[in-house]
C-alpha positions as a Python dict, from the first residue, in 0.01 Angstrom:
ca = {
    (1, 'X'): (0, 0, 0),
    (2, 'X'): (89, 362, 68),
    (3, 'X'): (-215, 566, 175),
    (4, 'X'): (-236, 944, 158),
    (5, 'X'): (-505, 1148, 335),
    (6, 'X'): (-647, 1485, 244),
    (7, 'X'): (-965, 1673, 176),
    (8, 'X'): (-1153, 1519, -112),
    (9, 'X'): (-1115, 1699, -444),
    (10, 'X'): (-1405, 1764, -683),
    (11, 'X'): (-1350, 1439, -875),
    (12, 'X'): (-1348, 1239, -550),
    (13, 'X'): (-1659, 1418, -422),
    (14, 'X'): (-1835, 1323, -745),
    (15, 'X'): (-1736, 959, -686),
    (16, 'X'): (-1851, 976, -322),
    (17, 'X'): (-2189, 1106, -437),
    (18, 'X'): (-2214, 826, -695),
    (19, 'X'): (-2165, 568, -418),
    (20, 'X'): (-2394, 745, -170),
    (21, 'X'): (-2681, 497, -180),
    (22, 'X'): (-2457, 191, -160),
    (23, 'X'): (-2281, 299, 158),
    (24, 'X'): (-2606, 377, 338),
    (25, 'X'): (-2762, 44, 249),
    (26, 'X'): (-2451, -144, 365),
    (27, 'X'): (-2445, 47, 695),
    (28, 'X'): (-2812, -2, 771),
    (29, 'X'): (-2890, -331, 601),
    (30, 'X'): (-3209, -169, 476),
    (31, 'X'): (-3279, -149, 102),
    (32, 'X'): (-3445, 180, 15),
    (33, 'X'): (-3489, 340, -324),
    (34, 'X'): (-3407, 694, -202),
    (35, 'X'): (-3082, 618, -15),
    (36, 'X'): (-2867, 801, -269),
    (37, 'X'): (-3079, 1116, -276),
    (38, 'X'): (-3113, 1124, 103),
    (39, 'X'): (-2738, 1080, 157),
    (40, 'X'): (-2655, 1356, -90),
    (41, 'X'): (-2905, 1584, 80),
    (42, 'X'): (-2741, 1510, 417),
    (43, 'X'): (-2391, 1568, 274),
    (44, 'X'): (-2496, 1903, 127),
    (45, 'X'): (-2662, 2011, 451),
    (46, 'X'): (-2349, 1929, 654),
    (47, 'X'): (-2127, 2101, 396),
    (48, 'X'): (-2315, 2429, 457),
    (49, 'X'): (-2187, 2417, 817),
    (50, 'X'): (-1824, 2339, 736),
    (51, 'X'): (-1821, 1961, 705),
    (52, 'X'): (-1579, 1810, 457),
    (53, 'X'): (-1481, 1471, 322),
    (54, 'X'): (-1146, 1336, 434),
    (55, 'X'): (-1031, 1103, 157),
    (56, 'X'): (-792, 808, 169),
    (57, 'X'): (-616, 753, -160),
    (58, 'X'): (-343, 537, -304),
    (59, 'X'): (-187, 560, -649),
    (60, 'X'): (-443, 826, -739),
    (61, 'X'): (-741, 604, -649),
    (62, 'X'): (-1003, 688, -389),
    (63, 'X'): (-1002, 408, -130),
    (64, 'X'): (-1253, 550, 113),
    (65, 'X'): (-1364, 854, 307),
    (66, 'X'): (-1512, 993, 623),
    (67, 'X'): (-1715, 1310, 652),
    (68, 'X'): (-1564, 1529, 926),
    (69, 'X'): (-1833, 1742, 1087),
    (70, 'X'): (-1948, 1906, 1408),
    (71, 'X'): (-2261, 1886, 1617),
    (72, 'X'): (-2405, 2012, 1943),
    (73, 'X'): (-2470, 1808, 2255),
    (74, 'X'): (-2843, 1857, 2298),
    (75, 'X'): (-2818, 1838, 2680),
    (76, 'X'): (-2524, 2071, 2746),
    (77, 'X'): (-2525, 2282, 2429),
    (78, 'X'): (-2151, 2212, 2388),
    (79, 'X'): (-2015, 2197, 2033),
    (80, 'X'): (-1854, 1859, 1963),
    (81, 'X'): (-1672, 1693, 1677),
    (82, 'X'): (-1881, 1456, 1469),
    (83, 'X'): (-1794, 1168, 1237),
    (84, 'X'): (-2031, 1099, 948),
    (85, 'X'): (-2031, 830, 689),
    (86, 'X'): (-1717, 620, 727),
    (87, 'X'): (-1681, 416, 408),
    (88, 'X'): (-1409, 208, 244),
    (89, 'X'): (-1466, 56, -99),
    (90, 'X'): (-1504, -322, -84),
    (91, 'X'): (-1188, -397, -280),
    (92, 'X'): (-975, -206, -25),
    (93, 'X'): (-1127, -344, 296),
    (94, 'X'): (-923, -548, 540),
    (95, 'X'): (-612, -333, 492),
    (96, 'X'): (-657, -94, 785),
    (97, 'X'): (-789, 190, 570),
    (98, 'X'): (-1093, 259, 790),
    (99, 'X'): (-880, 262, 1105),
    (100, 'X'): (-627, 497, 946),
    (101, 'X'): (-904, 724, 812),
    (102, 'X'): (-1066, 750, 1152),
    (103, 'X'): (-735, 817, 1327),
    (104, 'X'): (-665, 1098, 1079),
    (105, 'X'): (-1016, 1240, 1127),
    (106, 'X'): (-973, 1233, 1505),
    (107, 'X'): (-637, 1406, 1472),
    (108, 'X'): (-794, 1681, 1259),
    (109, 'X'): (-1086, 1724, 1500),
    (110, 'X'): (-839, 1755, 1789),
    (111, 'X'): (-646, 2019, 1591),
    (112, 'X'): (-980, 2204, 1558),
    (113, 'X'): (-980, 2201, 1940),
    (114, 'X'): (-1267, 1960, 1992),
    (115, 'X'): (-1224, 1756, 2309),
    (116, 'X'): (-1506, 1514, 2229),
    (117, 'X'): (-1608, 1329, 1913),
    (118, 'X'): (-1926, 1133, 1854),
    (119, 'X'): (-2083, 922, 1581),
    (120, 'X'): (-2388, 708, 1518),
    (121, 'X'): (-2380, 344, 1421),
    (122, 'X'): (-2656, 88, 1365),
    (123, 'X'): (-2649, -185, 1629),
    (124, 'X'): (-2654, -446, 1350),
    (125, 'X'): (-2327, -309, 1206),
    (126, 'X'): (-2108, -522, 1432),
    (127, 'X'): (-1790, -478, 1228),
    (128, 'X'): (-1809, -99, 1254),
    (129, 'X'): (-1887, -115, 1626),
    (130, 'X'): (-1576, -329, 1685),
    (131, 'X'): (-1366, -76, 1495),
    (132, 'X'): (-1505, 220, 1689),
    (133, 'X'): (-1457, 42, 2022),
    (134, 'X'): (-1099, -45, 1925),
    (135, 'X'): (-1039, 327, 1878),
    (136, 'X'): (-1186, 407, 2220),
    (137, 'X'): (-1546, 501, 2138),
    (138, 'X'): (-1801, 384, 2393),
    (139, 'X'): (-2178, 369, 2423),
    (140, 'X'): (-2327, 702, 2519),
    (141, 'X'): (-2698, 633, 2484),
    (142, 'X'): (-2941, 398, 2319),
    (143, 'X'): (-3169, 493, 2033),
    (144, 'X'): (-3463, 255, 2045),
    (145, 'X'): (-3772, 186, 1837),
    (146, 'X'): (-4101, 3, 1861),
    (147, 'X'): (-4290, -113, 1554),
    (148, 'X'): (-4666, -65, 1593),
}
């Protein structure tokens, strides 16, 4: 399968928005009726600050995407590259698409002169954690909760 990467076009963005709730539920393992609306709101907010979707496609079909973004380290104030919402459609998983997407996103962030890239991942998403670690990501901090 030959995979081509590029910024998502309008048709692909529409498809990404249609799948918005599904990807969030898969990543978190938490069913929630407003996942789609909340994801779209987050996408739109990031877009205002220059974020874009990097799409993976083959034979004209959208295979998956990652939102390439930026953030600020809250301790140092340094601007850093940020990875949002890595997603590969179920029928295309297991073919290295997520790895290739992330490598392309990292390449683009480096070209934008970021020397650090971060992302968030739920601790229950073991498959994603393995992928990120394989690419060199490491734990930076822990985000913890207590149910009362």
